Backbone of each chain as ProteinMPNN parsed JSONL, in Angstrom:
{"seq_chain_A": "MIRILVSREPIDLAAETARVEGGNVGAVASFCGLVRADDGVDQLELEHYPGATEAALDRIARTASERWSLQAATIVHRVGPMRPGERIVLVLTAAPHRRDALDACAYLIDRLKTDAPFWKRETRGDDARWVEARDSDTAAAERWR", "coords_chain_A": {"N_chain_A": [[0.848, -1.188, 0.0], [0.656, 2.078, -1.001], [1.272, 5.332, 0.142], [1.073, 8.704, -0.492], [1.682, 11.973, 0.429], [1.527, 15.416, 0.164], [1.712, 18.297, 1.904], [0.702, 21.297, 3.658], [0.42, 21.084, 6.305], [1.595, 20.278, 9.667], [3.632, 17.321, 10.181], [2.33, 14.295, 11.306], [3.783, 12.045, 13.057], [3.19, 9.811, 14.682], [0.571, 9.125, 13.919], [0.948, 8.508, 11.219], [2.677, 6.325, 11.421], [1.057, 4.486, 12.761], [-0.766, 3.934, 10.75], [0.627, 2.221, 9.0], [1.195, -0.016, 10.461], [0.08, -3.23, 11.752], [-1.859, -5.918, 10.255], [0.232, -8.311, 8.789], [2.657, -7.183, 9.354], [6.089, -7.067, 10.073], [8.193, -5.406, 10.443], [8.93, -1.993, 10.705], [10.409, 0.7, 9.166], [11.766, 3.975, 9.466], [12.372, 7.299, 8.249], [12.997, 10.58, 9.182], [13.164, 13.89, 8.3], [14.334, 16.961, 9.576], [14.013, 20.525, 10.126], [17.031, 22.164, 10.329], [18.577, 23.984, 12.988], [21.041, 24.923, 13.363], [22.651, 26.777, 11.982], [21.788, 29.422, 12.123], [19.356, 29.666, 10.791], [16.15, 31.004, 10.49], [13.756, 30.476, 9.302], [12.451, 28.02, 7.104], [11.41, 27.551, 3.816], [9.393, 25.607, 1.74], [8.915, 24.88, -1.625], [6.853, 23.462, -4.191], [5.917, 21.46, -7.102], [2.888, 21.252, -7.944], [1.038, 18.3, -8.491], [3.0, 17.223, -10.385], [4.953, 16.758, -8.469], [3.736, 14.984, -6.636], [3.296, 12.864, -8.389], [5.935, 12.142, -8.999], [6.854, 11.275, -6.491], [5.171, 9.112, -6.109], [6.063, 7.462, -8.167], [8.67, 6.867, -7.313], [8.078, 5.444, -4.969], [6.685, 3.273, -6.034], [8.677, 2.03, -7.548], [10.379, 1.227, -5.479], [8.712, -0.626, -4.252], [8.671, -2.615, -6.13], [11.242, -3.477, -6.023], [11.864, -4.265, -3.415], [10.462, -6.401, -0.836], [7.686, -5.187, 0.212], [5.149, -4.149, 2.507], [3.99, -1.775, 2.954], [4.471, 1.609, 1.901], [5.187, 4.847, 2.701], [5.237, 8.268, 1.95], [5.508, 11.373, 3.24], [5.519, 14.754, 2.723], [6.235, 17.977, 3.761], [5.167, 21.274, 2.782], [5.526, 24.864, 2.219], [5.995, 27.473, 4.744], [8.272, 26.739, 7.432], [9.601, 26.138, 10.767], [12.786, 25.942, 12.583], [13.466, 22.681, 13.837], [11.035, 21.634, 13.156], [9.268, 19.034, 11.337], [10.2, 18.111, 8.071], [10.055, 16.083, 6.179], [8.788, 12.742, 5.992], [9.494, 9.374, 5.761], [8.247, 6.15, 5.534], [8.512, 2.661, 5.773], [7.096, -0.561, 5.541], [7.487, -3.99, 6.198], [7.792, -7.618, 6.007], [10.243, -8.334, 7.141], [13.241, -6.861, 8.624], [15.394, -6.1, 6.888], [14.449, -5.556, 4.259], [12.704, -3.445, 4.882], [14.457, -1.508, 5.98], [16.384, -1.05, 3.904], [14.73, -0.231, 1.769], [13.644, 2.076, 2.858], [15.897, 3.776, 3.062], [16.496, 3.97, 0.349], [14.186, 5.319, -0.609], [14.354, 7.914, 0.584], [16.824, 8.786, -0.376], [16.407, 8.824, -3.178], [14.266, 10.544, -3.357], [15.426, 12.996, -2.756], [16.74, 13.759, -5.102], [14.996, 13.288, -7.209], [12.44, 14.33, -6.923], [10.389, 17.184, -7.408], [11.04, 19.661, -5.397], [11.792, 22.702, -3.741], [13.983, 24.439, -1.61], [13.996, 27.29, 0.465], [15.928, 29.308, 2.493], [15.678, 31.416, 5.325], [17.492, 33.862, 7.008], [17.373, 36.103, 9.399], [17.096, 39.104, 7.686], [17.881, 38.062, 5.351], [17.254, 36.083, 2.609], [17.694, 33.029, 0.958], [17.925, 30.709, -1.822], [18.369, 27.262, -1.461], [21.205, 25.476, -2.574], [21.569, 22.697, -4.811], [23.16, 19.633, -3.859], [26.161, 17.863, -4.611], [26.696, 15.58, -3.148], [24.203, 14.567, -2.571], [23.34, 13.743, -5.066], [25.187, 11.726, -5.527], [24.46, 9.955, -3.481], [21.942, 9.151, -4.353], [22.624, 7.938, -6.733], [23.937, 5.609, -5.988], [22.065, 3.626, -5.785], [21.505, 2.705, -8.258]], "CA_chain_A": [[0.0, 0.0, 0.0], [1.469, 3.287, -1.118], [0.603, 6.563, 0.562], [1.838, 9.902, -0.815], [0.979, 13.169, 0.896], [2.269, 16.69, 0.176], [0.759, 19.098, 2.664], [1.232, 22.419, 4.434], [0.183, 20.794, 7.728], [2.665, 19.54, 10.353], [3.608, 15.876, 9.96], [1.974, 13.533, 12.506], [4.577, 10.822, 12.962], [2.491, 8.687, 15.339], [-0.589, 8.728, 13.112], [1.435, 7.869, 9.992], [3.222, 5.018, 11.798], [-0.078, 3.614, 13.079], [-1.384, 3.545, 9.471], [1.341, 1.14, 8.299], [1.295, -1.195, 11.31], [-1.066, -4.129, 11.637], [-1.711, -6.975, 9.267], [1.319, -9.216, 9.153], [3.893, -6.401, 9.306], [7.065, -7.46, 11.089], [9.228, -4.376, 10.59], [8.657, -0.659, 10.171], [11.579, 1.581, 9.198], [11.352, 5.347, 9.184], [13.326, 8.402, 8.191], [12.324, 11.855, 9.345], [14.066, 15.028, 8.129], [13.882, 18.127, 10.338], [14.667, 21.801, 9.817], [18.177, 22.378, 11.229], [18.644, 25.318, 13.584], [22.424, 25.139, 13.799], [23.416, 27.834, 11.311], [21.101, 30.711, 12.139], [18.14, 29.695, 9.973], [14.926, 31.316, 11.238], [12.623, 29.873, 8.614], [12.707, 27.292, 5.86], [10.184, 27.486, 3.037], [9.449, 24.578, 0.701], [8.029, 25.072, -2.776], [6.77, 22.23, -4.988], [5.272, 21.519, -8.418], [1.674, 20.468, -7.669], [0.745, 17.285, -9.505], [4.242, 16.549, -10.796], [5.662, 16.307, -7.266], [3.058, 13.784, -6.141], [3.546, 11.792, -9.364], [7.329, 11.717, -8.846], [6.944, 10.504, -5.244], [4.477, 7.843, -6.352], [6.941, 6.663, -9.025], [9.768, 6.39, -6.459], [7.522, 4.436, -4.052], [6.363, 2.072, -6.824], [9.945, 1.377, -7.875], [10.834, 0.558, -4.247], [7.823, -1.777, -4.005], [9.056, -3.693, -7.046], [12.602, -3.916, -5.71], [11.881, -4.923, -2.104], [9.192, -6.985, -0.419], [7.099, -4.201, 1.125], [3.704, -4.173, 2.755], [3.54, -0.381, 2.872], [5.472, 2.668, 1.708], [4.555, 6.149, 2.926], [6.076, 9.461, 1.866], [4.784, 12.599, 3.581], [6.438, 15.892, 2.605], [5.584, 19.238, 4.068], [5.517, 22.444, 1.973], [5.203, 26.124, 2.882], [7.004, 27.903, 5.722], [8.424, 25.983, 8.681], [10.596, 26.633, 11.726], [13.757, 24.943, 13.035], [12.936, 21.629, 14.698], [9.83, 21.032, 12.589], [9.504, 17.949, 10.379], [10.059, 18.447, 6.648], [9.699, 14.897, 5.406], [8.743, 11.463, 6.694], [9.421, 8.175, 4.918], [7.996, 4.932, 6.319], [8.354, 1.422, 5.009], [6.701, -1.708, 6.354], [7.837, -5.232, 5.503], [7.823, -8.748, 6.94], [11.534, -8.41, 7.825], [13.885, -5.558, 8.747], [16.32, -5.716, 5.817], [13.666, -4.91, 3.197], [12.183, -2.17, 5.384], [15.569, -0.549, 6.148], [16.964, -0.692, 2.607], [13.743, 0.532, 0.989], [13.514, 3.401, 3.484], [17.068, 4.555, 2.63], [16.301, 4.221, -1.086], [13.145, 6.337, -0.821], [14.802, 9.278, 0.916], [17.911, 9.149, -1.299], [15.853, 9.137, -4.511], [13.409, 11.733, -3.206], [16.294, 14.186, -2.742], [17.156, 14.179, -6.448], [13.992, 12.999, -8.248], [11.125, 14.953, -6.7], [10.52, 18.637, -7.501], [10.858, 20.53, -4.231], [12.879, 23.687, -3.626], [14.068, 24.999, -0.257], [14.521, 28.653, 0.637], [16.249, 29.569, 3.899], [15.699, 32.815, 5.753], [18.271, 34.19, 8.203], [17.139, 37.541, 9.582], [16.511, 39.717, 6.483], [18.506, 37.448, 4.183], [16.626, 34.842, 2.139], [18.383, 32.458, -0.201], [17.536, 29.368, -2.261], [19.385, 26.247, -1.158], [21.816, 24.877, -3.777], [21.612, 21.231, -4.842], [24.485, 19.139, -3.449], [26.695, 16.695, -5.327], [26.635, 14.403, -2.275], [22.857, 14.005, -2.706], [23.312, 13.033, -6.346], [25.975, 10.501, -5.32], [23.666, 9.054, -2.637], [20.87, 8.599, -5.185], [23.237, 7.102, -7.779], [24.407, 4.309, -5.494], [20.98, 2.637, -5.887], [21.286, 2.307, -9.666]], "C_chain_A": [[0.894, 1.252, 0.0], [0.647, 4.491, -0.668], [1.548, 7.737, 0.309], [1.037, 11.095, -0.327], [1.938, 14.362, 0.868], [1.315, 17.703, 0.785], [1.442, 20.243, 3.389], [1.113, 22.157, 5.94], [1.388, 20.092, 8.352], [2.494, 18.035, 10.182], [3.36, 15.15, 11.275], [2.62, 12.151, 12.414], [3.834, 9.607, 13.536], [1.332, 8.185, 14.487], [-0.135, 8.008, 11.85], [1.991, 6.472, 10.285], [2.089, 4.029, 12.054], [-0.753, 3.099, 11.807], [-0.715, 2.329, 8.826], [1.511, -0.122, 9.153], [0.06, -2.074, 11.125], [-0.852, -5.114, 10.512], [-0.605, -7.908, 9.722], [2.67, -8.513, 9.081], [4.828, -6.828, 10.429], [8.101, -6.388, 11.355], [8.751, -3.069, 9.975], [9.94, 0.15, 10.297], [11.117, 2.986, 8.858], [12.549, 6.266, 9.057], [12.524, 9.676, 8.319], [13.364, 12.959, 9.217], [13.481, 16.255, 8.807], [14.612, 19.387, 9.868], [15.789, 22.013, 10.833], [18.219, 23.823, 11.72], [20.085, 25.763, 13.767], [23.169, 26.268, 13.096], [22.617, 29.12, 11.141], [19.857, 30.802, 11.278], [16.922, 29.968, 10.871], [13.724, 30.596, 10.646], [13.087, 29.144, 7.364], [11.38, 27.217, 5.117], [10.362, 26.481, 1.905], [8.422, 24.871, -0.374], [7.962, 23.746, -3.532], [6.005, 22.482, -6.285], [4.017, 20.651, -8.308], [1.354, 19.506, -8.815], [2.005, 16.515, -9.869], [5.008, 16.032, -9.579], [5.052, 15.009, -6.747], [3.326, 12.603, -7.075], [4.965, 11.25, -9.225], [7.486, 10.858, -7.59], [6.294, 9.132, -5.418], [5.356, 6.89, -7.182], [8.09, 6.062, -8.203], [9.266, 5.255, -5.551], [7.192, 3.137, -4.8], [7.636, 1.3, -7.185], [10.473, 0.616, -6.663], [10.009, -0.701, -3.981], [8.133, -2.952, -4.918], [10.396, -4.313, -6.635], [12.688, -4.671, -4.385], [10.495, -5.459, -1.779], [8.568, -6.081, 0.65], [5.605, -4.416, 1.298], [3.132, -2.759, 2.718], [4.733, 0.536, 2.627], [4.734, 3.996, 1.799], [5.591, 7.249, 2.731], [5.182, 10.662, 2.165], [5.794, 13.738, 3.524], [5.678, 17.168, 2.883], [6.037, 20.319, 3.092], [5.045, 23.703, 2.705], [6.259, 26.466, 3.907], [7.06, 26.991, 6.936], [9.618, 26.492, 9.478], [11.605, 25.539, 12.072], [13.118, 23.947, 14.003], [11.69, 20.97, 14.134], [10.196, 19.972, 11.548], [9.246, 18.419, 8.948], [9.502, 17.248, 5.887], [9.694, 13.662, 6.299], [8.612, 10.348, 5.659], [9.232, 6.978, 5.837], [7.909, 3.745, 5.378], [7.988, 0.305, 5.975], [6.927, -2.975, 5.533], [7.778, -6.379, 6.505], [9.118, -8.761, 7.764], [12.302, -7.099, 7.706], [14.71, -5.147, 7.532], [15.595, -5.001, 4.678], [13.187, -3.524, 3.651], [13.296, -1.118, 5.446], [16.133, -0.099, 4.794], [15.999, 0.162, 1.778], [13.583, 1.94, 1.544], [14.673, 4.307, 3.038], [16.959, 4.917, 1.149], [15.318, 5.371, -1.304], [13.656, 7.736, -0.516], [15.946, 9.709, -0.011], [17.369, 9.563, -2.664], [14.992, 10.395, -4.45], [14.228, 13.016, -3.334], [16.634, 14.687, -4.143], [16.04, 14.071, -7.489], [12.647, 13.696, -8.058], [11.271, 16.479, -6.678], [10.053, 19.385, -6.246], [12.028, 21.502, -4.24], [12.804, 24.338, -2.257], [14.612, 26.426, -0.296], [14.701, 28.923, 2.122], [16.199, 31.063, 4.167], [16.497, 32.929, 7.037], [18.147, 35.698, 8.396], [16.467, 38.106, 8.339], [16.997, 39.048, 5.201], [17.813, 36.134, 3.814], [17.401, 34.318, 0.951], [17.9, 31.045, -0.509], [18.694, 28.415, -1.997], [19.894, 25.643, -2.47], [21.774, 23.356, -3.675], [23.038, 20.778, -4.519], [24.9, 17.901, -4.221], [26.575, 15.428, -4.477], [25.253, 13.757, -2.332], [22.73, 13.213, -4.001], [24.043, 11.704, -6.214], [25.182, 9.484, -4.505], [22.56, 8.391, -3.452], [21.434, 7.613, -6.206], [23.622, 5.717, -7.271], [23.328, 3.237, -5.553], [20.77, 2.156, -7.309], [21.83, 0.919, -9.929]], "O_chain_A": [[1.747, 1.444, 0.867], [-0.514, 4.648, -1.046], [2.668, 7.771, 0.818], [-0.15, 11.22, -0.632], [3.014, 14.325, 1.465], [0.233, 17.943, 0.249], [2.631, 20.164, 3.7], [1.643, 22.917, 6.751], [2.124, 19.39, 7.658], [1.378, 17.531, 10.056], [4.085, 15.356, 12.247], [2.091, 11.229, 11.794], [3.849, 8.523, 12.953], [1.129, 6.979, 14.346], [-0.745, 7.018, 11.444], [1.8, 5.546, 9.496], [2.148, 2.879, 11.62], [-1.252, 1.974, 11.776], [-1.378, 1.509, 8.19], [1.918, -1.168, 8.648], [-0.883, -1.702, 10.427], [0.21, -5.142, 9.889], [-0.516, -8.253, 10.9], [3.693, -9.134, 8.793], [4.42, -6.939, 11.585], [8.81, -6.437, 12.361], [8.231, -3.047, 8.859], [10.498, 0.278, 11.387], [10.194, 3.173, 8.065], [13.595, 6.048, 9.668], [11.501, 9.847, 7.656], [14.35, 12.963, 9.955], [12.3, 16.565, 8.647], [15.694, 19.311, 9.287], [15.547, 22.04, 12.04], [17.936, 24.759, 10.971], [20.335, 26.858, 14.271], [24.226, 26.684, 13.571], [22.755, 29.82, 10.138], [19.346, 31.898, 11.05], [16.689, 29.274, 11.862], [12.812, 30.168, 11.354], [13.993, 29.592, 6.661], [10.352, 26.867, 5.698], [11.369, 26.506, 1.197], [7.24, 25.08, -0.1], [8.927, 22.982, -3.512], [5.511, 23.584, -6.525], [4.077, 19.446, -8.552], [1.403, 19.89, -9.983], [2.073, 15.299, -9.686], [5.645, 14.98, -9.651], [5.768, 14.052, -6.455], [3.554, 11.483, -6.619], [5.181, 10.042, -9.322], [8.17, 9.834, -7.618], [6.807, 8.123, -4.933], [5.39, 5.684, -6.937], [8.438, 4.895, -8.376], [9.939, 4.237, -5.386], [7.392, 2.042, -4.274], [7.664, 0.071, -7.132], [10.958, -0.507, -6.796], [10.543, -1.718, -3.537], [7.907, -4.111, -4.571], [10.65, -5.496, -6.861], [13.483, -5.6, -4.243], [9.493, -5.039, -2.358], [8.882, -6.194, 1.835], [4.898, -4.808, 0.369], [1.939, -2.569, 2.48], [5.847, 0.276, 3.082], [3.776, 4.239, 1.065], [6.692, 7.176, 3.277], [4.225, 10.935, 1.441], [6.818, 13.69, 4.206], [4.613, 17.412, 2.315], [7.174, 20.286, 2.622], [4.28, 23.634, 3.666], [7.311, 25.828, 3.949], [6.028, 26.523, 7.417], [10.506, 27.169, 8.959], [11.33, 24.354, 11.885], [12.334, 24.324, 14.874], [11.315, 19.879, 14.564], [11.278, 20.002, 10.96], [8.223, 19.037, 8.652], [8.598, 17.381, 5.063], [10.487, 13.549, 7.234], [7.733, 10.38, 4.797], [9.971, 6.811, 6.806], [7.299, 3.827, 4.312], [8.509, 0.236, 7.088], [6.609, -3.033, 4.345], [7.72, -6.147, 7.713], [9.109, -9.146, 8.933], [12.048, -6.311, 6.795], [14.729, -3.969, 7.176], [16.059, -3.972, 4.188], [13.258, -2.555, 2.895], [13.105, 0.021, 5.019], [16.334, 1.094, 4.568], [16.401, 1.15, 1.163], [13.407, 2.892, 0.784], [14.456, 5.464, 2.678], [17.29, 6.033, 0.749], [15.584, 6.285, -2.085], [13.411, 8.658, -1.294], [16.023, 10.878, -0.389], [17.828, 10.55, -3.239], [14.991, 11.207, -5.376], [13.785, 13.992, -3.939], [16.798, 15.888, -4.354], [16.126, 14.697, -8.545], [11.801, 13.651, -8.951], [12.162, 17.01, -6.015], [8.874, 19.689, -6.064], [13.123, 21.166, -4.691], [11.735, 24.735, -1.793], [15.572, 26.718, -1.009], [13.765, 28.79, 2.911], [16.624, 31.871, 3.342], [16.249, 32.223, 8.015], [18.742, 36.477, 7.651], [15.386, 37.652, 7.965], [16.582, 39.417, 4.103], [17.788, 35.192, 4.606], [17.732, 35.073, 0.037], [17.52, 30.287, 0.384], [19.851, 28.729, -2.276], [19.107, 25.338, -3.367], [21.925, 22.794, -2.59], [24.005, 21.459, -4.863], [24.093, 17.001, -4.457], [26.378, 14.336, -5.009], [25.129, 12.543, -2.164], [22.101, 12.155, -4.039], [23.584, 10.681, -6.721], [25.221, 8.288, -4.796], [22.272, 7.209, -3.267], [20.817, 6.592, -6.509], [23.631, 4.755, -8.039], [23.631, 2.055, -5.39], [19.936, 1.282, -7.545], [21.736, 0.421, -11.05]]}, "seq_chain_B": "MALTILYFAWVRERIGQAEEVVTPPAEVVTVADLIGWLAKWGGGYAEAMAEPERLRAAVDQNFVGTDASIVGAREVAIFPPVTGG", "coords_chain_B": {"N_chain_B": [[1.763, 27.768, -31.502], [-0.141, 27.771, -28.501], [1.461, 27.714, -25.371], [1.818, 26.7, -22.062], [3.899, 27.983, -19.59], [5.613, 27.146, -16.671], [7.224, 28.474, -13.82], [9.636, 27.934, -11.275], [10.901, 28.415, -7.897], [13.989, 30.241, -7.727], [13.911, 30.935, -10.387], [11.261, 31.609, -10.887], [11.092, 33.791, -9.129], [12.913, 35.646, -10.284], [11.744, 36.134, -12.77], [9.289, 37.035, -12.024], [6.742, 36.036, -12.076], [4.648, 33.105, -11.745], [3.569, 31.596, -13.738], [2.729, 31.53, -17.197], [1.211, 32.047, -20.434], [2.494, 31.407, -23.564], [3.411, 31.942, -27.043], [5.534, 30.368, -28.796], [7.788, 30.885, -31.592], [7.991, 28.905, -34.66], [10.589, 27.895, -34.965], [11.479, 27.334, -32.45], [12.092, 24.513, -30.949], [13.101, 22.808, -28.985], [13.615, 22.39, -25.382], [15.913, 23.802, -24.705], [16.004, 25.642, -26.81], [13.749, 27.108, -26.17], [14.49, 28.241, -23.731], [16.576, 29.874, -24.629], [15.124, 31.583, -26.286], [13.392, 32.847, -24.46], [15.307, 34.162, -22.937], [15.985, 36.301, -24.506], [14.039, 38.127, -24.033], [14.842, 39.873, -22.182], [15.485, 41.854, -19.117], [14.123, 40.434, -16.175], [13.798, 37.95, -17.35], [16.099, 37.531, -18.896], [17.908, 37.462, -16.834], [17.031, 35.224, -15.35], [17.428, 33.183, -17.211], [20.083, 33.213, -17.747], [22.133, 31.367, -17.145], [22.001, 28.579, -18.568], [22.903, 26.002, -17.944], [22.359, 25.707, -15.299], [19.721, 25.2, -15.154], [16.761, 23.165, -15.008], [14.191, 21.023, -16.433], [10.731, 20.232, -17.159], [8.56, 18.566, -19.35], [5.245, 18.575, -20.077], [4.941, 17.576, -17.49], [6.836, 15.558, -17.332], [10.121, 14.82, -16.422], [12.896, 16.063, -18.078], [15.836, 16.275, -20.232], [17.464, 19.308, -21.385], [17.637, 19.142, -24.081], [15.352, 18.026, -24.972], [12.326, 17.695, -26.915], [9.792, 20.215, -27.395], [7.711, 20.229, -29.017], [4.325, 20.186, -29.693], [3.769, 20.076, -27.012], [1.909, 20.849, -24.022], [2.499, 21.955, -21.583], [5.311, 23.369, -20.1], [7.806, 23.268, -17.671], [10.208, 25.244, -15.991], [13.055, 25.267, -13.973], [15.301, 25.432, -11.069], [17.907, 22.993, -10.074], [16.608, 20.378, -7.986], [15.814, 20.487, -4.424], [14.696, 19.023, -2.274], [13.465, 17.121, 0.611]], "CA_chain_B": [[0.777, 27.122, -30.652], [-0.078, 28.268, -27.123], [2.196, 26.844, -24.461], [1.872, 27.209, -20.692], [5.21, 27.792, -18.952], [5.621, 27.301, -15.212], [8.547, 28.77, -13.273], [9.711, 27.636, -9.844], [12.034, 28.859, -7.065], [14.563, 31.54, -8.12], [13.5, 31.255, -11.766], [9.983, 32.308, -10.699], [11.338, 35.101, -8.5], [13.567, 36.568, -11.222], [10.801, 36.48, -13.83], [8.234, 37.82, -11.386], [5.453, 35.341, -12.105], [4.769, 31.652, -11.625], [2.963, 30.908, -14.872], [2.223, 32.369, -18.28], [0.963, 31.353, -21.701], [3.273, 32.048, -24.633], [3.312, 31.294, -28.357], [6.879, 30.43, -29.372], [7.851, 30.711, -33.049], [8.166, 27.515, -35.113], [11.976, 27.432, -34.844], [11.731, 26.924, -31.061], [11.632, 23.111, -30.926], [13.564, 22.092, -27.793], [13.622, 23.177, -24.148], [17.043, 24.739, -24.803], [15.57, 26.728, -27.707], [12.782, 27.918, -25.415], [15.276, 29.017, -22.762], [17.269, 30.907, -25.407], [14.11, 32.532, -26.768], [12.949, 33.636, -23.298], [16.429, 35.013, -22.488], [15.994, 37.517, -25.342], [13.01, 39.059, -23.582], [15.526, 40.856, -21.337], [15.046, 42.032, -17.727], [14.135, 39.252, -15.321], [13.92, 36.749, -18.189], [17.526, 37.38, -19.218], [18.567, 37.11, -15.573], [16.649, 33.853, -14.991], [17.885, 32.229, -18.228], [21.482, 33.541, -18.053], [23.012, 30.193, -17.033], [21.142, 27.427, -18.905], [23.387, 24.766, -17.316], [21.793, 25.64, -13.942], [18.273, 25.027, -15.266], [16.189, 21.848, -15.282], [12.892, 21.225, -17.069], [9.76, 19.15, -17.322], [7.63, 18.773, -20.458], [4.005, 17.879, -19.693], [5.211, 16.982, -16.172], [7.899, 14.543, -17.367], [11.424, 15.466, -16.271], [13.647, 15.825, -19.322], [17.014, 17.095, -20.482], [17.069, 20.517, -22.122], [17.612, 18.837, -25.515], [14.053, 17.397, -25.282], [11.409, 18.442, -27.788], [8.573, 20.784, -26.82], [6.716, 20.257, -30.095], [3.062, 19.574, -29.294], [3.61, 20.08, -25.552], [0.952, 21.82, -23.475], [3.05, 22.596, -20.386], [6.752, 23.226, -19.856], [8.238, 23.894, -16.416], [11.642, 25.552, -15.942], [13.353, 25.408, -12.547], [16.667, 25.033, -10.676], [18.003, 21.632, -9.531], [15.689, 20.239, -6.845], [16.483, 20.452, -3.112], [13.745, 18.597, -1.243], [13.859, 16.117, 1.597]], "C_chain_B": [[0.962, 27.576, -29.197], [0.558, 27.227, -26.199], [2.186, 27.483, -23.074], [3.265, 26.943, -20.138], [5.055, 28.054, -17.462], [7.057, 27.558, -14.771], [8.531, 28.467, -11.78], [10.981, 28.228, -9.226], [12.633, 30.161, -7.61], [14.264, 31.904, -9.57], [12.195, 32.063, -11.708], [10.206, 33.716, -10.128], [11.946, 36.104, -9.485], [12.601, 37.038, -12.302], [9.625, 37.28, -13.278], [6.844, 37.233, -11.536], [5.675, 33.831, -12.166], [4.353, 30.934, -12.903], [2.575, 31.91, -15.937], [2.011, 31.512, -19.528], [1.68, 32.125, -22.799], [3.016, 31.312, -25.958], [4.674, 31.388, -29.029], [6.836, 30.283, -30.896], [8.223, 29.27, -33.406], [9.587, 26.992, -34.925], [12.352, 27.055, -33.409], [11.186, 25.501, -30.887], [12.082, 22.321, -29.703], [13.448, 23.003, -26.566], [14.743, 24.219, -24.206], [16.698, 25.916, -25.713], [14.647, 27.693, -26.953], [13.508, 28.817, -24.416], [15.997, 30.172, -23.478], [16.318, 31.999, -25.899], [13.644, 33.453, -25.635], [14.042, 34.603, -22.835], [16.448, 36.334, -23.251], [14.942, 38.535, -24.927], [13.593, 40.112, -22.634], [15.021, 40.87, -19.904], [15.185, 40.755, -16.921], [14.283, 37.958, -16.104], [15.398, 36.473, -18.5], [18.29, 36.907, -17.985], [18.293, 35.635, -15.211], [17.267, 32.814, -15.938], [19.382, 32.376, -18.536], [22.41, 32.328, -18.035], [22.178, 28.932, -17.287], [21.584, 26.131, -18.229], [22.868, 24.625, -15.882], [20.292, 25.378, -13.97], [17.896, 23.585, -15.571], [14.787, 22.08, -15.831], [12.021, 19.985, -17.013], [8.847, 19.529, -18.486], [6.399, 17.908, -20.178], [4.233, 17.006, -18.457], [6.162, 15.782, -16.203], [9.245, 15.255, -17.322], [12.326, 15.059, -17.429], [14.94, 16.633, -19.322], [16.608, 18.284, -21.334], [17.138, 20.306, -23.642], [16.263, 18.225, -25.935], [13.172, 18.313, -26.119], [10.239, 19.028, -26.988], [7.454, 20.827, -27.874], [5.459, 19.505, -29.646], [2.815, 19.568, -27.79], [2.567, 21.118, -25.132], [1.563, 22.614, -22.328], [4.544, 22.323, -20.281], [7.057, 23.939, -18.541], [9.752, 24.09, -16.471], [11.987, 25.904, -14.495], [14.801, 25.063, -12.255], [16.701, 23.573, -10.239], [17.221, 21.534, -8.212], [16.461, 20.058, -5.525], [15.516, 20.041, -2.001], [14.334, 17.656, -0.222], [14.378, 16.699, 2.885]], "O_chain_B": [[2.089, 27.742, -28.729], [0.236, 26.039, -26.243], [2.505, 28.663, -22.925], [3.761, 25.818, -20.204], [4.452, 29.042, -17.045], [7.992, 26.941, -15.282], [7.535, 28.714, -11.101], [11.971, 28.5, -9.905], [11.891, 31.092, -7.924], [14.356, 33.074, -9.94], [12.049, 33.073, -12.396], [9.6, 34.69, -10.575], [11.546, 37.268, -9.52], [12.63, 38.201, -12.704], [9.038, 38.102, -13.981], [5.861, 37.871, -11.158], [6.732, 33.351, -12.576], [4.743, 29.788, -13.126], [2.141, 33.018, -15.622], [2.553, 30.415, -19.656], [1.501, 33.334, -22.947], [2.474, 30.207, -25.976], [4.956, 32.35, -29.743], [5.942, 29.626, -31.429], [8.707, 28.514, -32.563], [9.786, 25.79, -34.746], [13.432, 26.512, -33.178], [9.985, 25.303, -30.702], [11.511, 21.272, -29.405], [13.218, 24.207, -26.683], [14.554, 25.37, -23.811], [17.059, 27.056, -25.42], [14.751, 28.913, -27.08], [13.185, 29.996, -24.273], [16.019, 31.3, -22.987], [16.664, 33.18, -25.925], [13.517, 34.664, -25.814], [13.752, 35.716, -22.397], [16.87, 37.361, -22.719], [14.945, 39.669, -25.406], [12.941, 41.107, -22.318], [14.229, 40.013, -19.51], [16.213, 40.08, -16.967], [14.826, 36.978, -15.594], [15.876, 35.345, -18.383], [19.19, 36.072, -18.072], [19.201, 34.902, -14.819], [17.59, 31.703, -15.519], [19.894, 31.749, -19.464], [23.362, 32.262, -18.812], [21.705, 28.295, -16.346], [20.759, 25.256, -17.966], [22.93, 23.536, -15.311], [19.655, 25.338, -12.918], [18.604, 22.877, -16.287], [14.245, 23.18, -15.721], [12.496, 18.861, -16.845], [8.413, 20.676, -18.594], [6.492, 16.687, -20.058], [3.782, 15.862, -18.389], [6.282, 15.065, -15.209], [9.485, 16.186, -18.091], [12.497, 13.876, -17.721], [15.117, 17.552, -18.522], [15.535, 18.281, -21.938], [16.745, 21.187, -24.406], [16.054, 17.938, -27.114], [13.263, 19.538, -26.04], [9.76, 18.419, -26.032], [6.388, 21.394, -27.637], [5.527, 18.336, -29.268], [1.767, 19.107, -27.337], [2.373, 22.13, -25.805], [1.218, 23.775, -22.107], [4.981, 21.175, -20.364], [6.623, 25.071, -18.322], [10.485, 23.218, -16.936], [11.317, 26.722, -13.865], [15.472, 24.463, -13.095], [15.648, 22.965, -10.05], [17.182, 22.483, -7.428], [17.585, 19.556, -5.503], [15.513, 20.633, -0.922], [15.542, 17.421, -0.191], [14.742, 15.955, 3.795]]}, "name": "protein", "num_of_chains": 2, "seq": "MIRILVSREPIDLAAETARVEGGNVGAVASFCGLVRADDGVDQLELEHYPGATEAALDRIARTASERWSLQAATIVHRVGPMRPGERIVLVLTAAPHRRDALDACAYLIDRLKTDAPFWKRETRGDDARWVEARDSDTAAAERWRMALTILYFAWVRERIGQAEEVVTPPAEVVTVADLIGWLAKWGGGYAEAMAEPERLRAAVDQNFVGTDASIVGAREVAIFPPVTGG"}
């Protein structure tokens, strides 16, 4: 079961986890990305491409479902303005055994970073700037090819 | 033929709008051609399209290289490399 959600609302980790448990699930792996406060960022704003973003996330989740034995894959990504400490993204995978859940979870977040249209803008005081894409993210995504 | 163009992130900010409908001339057949054509509009367009190697694109919501055709497309999006997650 694939669940994709792009929303301006805060991410409810407990509710999303509860959705994928049950049945004959033996392992749930999760990754949660938060807004870092360590370099003076007051606000992070996420922009997306409505329709195309959801389709890209769905494609990534479907590819993971073909590659690993999954009972559920959830990707929840927040958009709009958020503060340090708030959740930006949550990836959950459920599988009979841990290896599939853990590997698929890492795959989903690595591919999401390079394959889904989101753009981050950081604000520090009066200074706002768009975050540059990182080569290390491309390398992380490439290792799954 | 009428084509909807969507701009995101700093491309949108430099151009000053998120979306517009344009009618490119017949010789504009690829995304790269479109970027070059828009750059000639000057002002924010020239600024946004100044470094084509920093731009990515989608044609009818499929992510493509800038050598991809836009012939017959209804929607083209132009944006910087993505930074989600």
